[in-house]
TORKOL-57606 format. One line per 3 residues: for each residue x, y, z of C-alpha. Coordinates in Angstrom, 1 decimal, always signed. Layout:
# residues N
X Y Z; ...
***
This chain:
# residues 96
+31.9 -17.1 -4.2; +34.1 -14.1 -3.9; +34.0 -11.6 -1.1
+32.4 -8.9 -3.3; +29.8 -11.4 -4.6; +28.9 -12.5 -1.0
+28.6 -8.8 +0.0; +26.3 -8.1 -3.0; +24.2 -11.2 -2.1
+23.8 -10.0 +1.6; +22.9 -6.5 +0.3; +20.2 -7.9 -2.0
+18.8 -10.0 +0.8; +18.7 -7.0 +3.1; +17.0 -4.8 +0.5
+14.5 -7.6 -0.2; +13.7 -7.9 +3.5; +13.4 -4.1 +3.9
+10.9 -4.1 +0.9; +8.7 -6.8 +2.6; +8.9 -5.0 +6.0
+7.8 -1.7 +4.4; +5.0 -3.5 +2.6; +3.7 -5.0 +5.8
+3.8 -1.6 +7.5; +2.0 -0.1 +4.5; -0.7 -2.7 +4.8
-1.1 -1.9 +8.5; -1.3 +1.8 +7.7; -3.9 +1.3 +4.9
-5.9 -1.1 +7.1; -6.5 +1.8 +9.5; -9.2 +3.0 +7.0
-11.3 +0.1 +8.2; -12.2 +2.0 +11.4; -13.2 +5.1 +9.3
-15.4 +2.9 +7.1; -17.1 +1.6 +10.2; -17.7 +5.2 +11.4
-19.0 +6.2 +8.0; -21.5 +3.4 +8.0; -22.7 +4.5 +11.4
-23.4 +8.0 +10.3; -20.1 +9.7 +11.5; -18.8 +10.5 +8.1
-15.3 +11.8 +7.6; -13.6 +13.7 +4.8; -13.5 +12.2 +1.4
-10.3 +14.0 +0.3; -7.7 +11.8 +2.0; -9.2 +8.5 +0.9
-9.5 +9.6 -2.7; -6.0 +10.8 -2.7; -4.9 +7.5 -1.2
-6.8 +5.6 -3.8; -5.2 +7.5 -6.8; -1.8 +7.3 -5.2
-2.0 +3.6 -4.6; -3.3 +2.9 -8.1; -0.3 +4.9 -9.5
+2.2 +2.9 -7.4; +0.5 -0.4 -8.4; +0.8 +0.5 -12.1
+4.4 +1.6 -11.6; +5.4 -1.6 -9.8; +3.6 -3.8 -12.3
+5.0 -2.1 -15.4; +8.6 -2.1 -14.3; +10.8 -4.6 -16.1
+11.5 -6.4 -12.8; +8.1 -6.3 -11.2; +8.1 -5.1 -7.6
+5.5 -7.4 -6.0; +5.8 -6.1 -2.4; +5.1 -2.6 -3.6
+2.2 -3.8 -5.7; +0.4 -5.9 -3.1; +0.8 -3.4 -0.2
-0.7 -0.6 -2.4; -3.5 -2.9 -3.6; -4.7 -2.9 +0.0
-4.5 +0.9 +0.2; -6.4 +1.2 -3.1; -9.2 -1.0 -1.9
-9.5 +0.5 +1.6; -9.1 +4.1 +0.3; -11.8 +3.5 -2.3
-14.2 +1.9 +0.2; -13.6 +4.7 +2.7; -14.4 +7.3 +0.0
-17.5 +5.6 -1.2; -18.9 +5.1 +2.4; -18.1 +8.8 +3.2
-20.1 +9.9 +0.2; -22.9 +7.4 +0.4; -23.7 +7.3 +4.1
***
């Protein structure tokens, strides 16, 4: 393997690790909606605007990452958590 090829390989590995790290951080961020869902269910409802915006944004990113020629699975799965949590938060804010 040439020096340039080895450098390219290291770069791709770094970018891949960065993608997975960002995905884990996104999942942690979107999981914070769980506390708001709990509050909504206990009668302390919050705003519905942010969870709805999160849901739409996450579905758009999921579609983008799935429809790309080279699918971006870290982006897809981290945003799927956001879509589910955002939707559940919006529903509980409206229903309870």
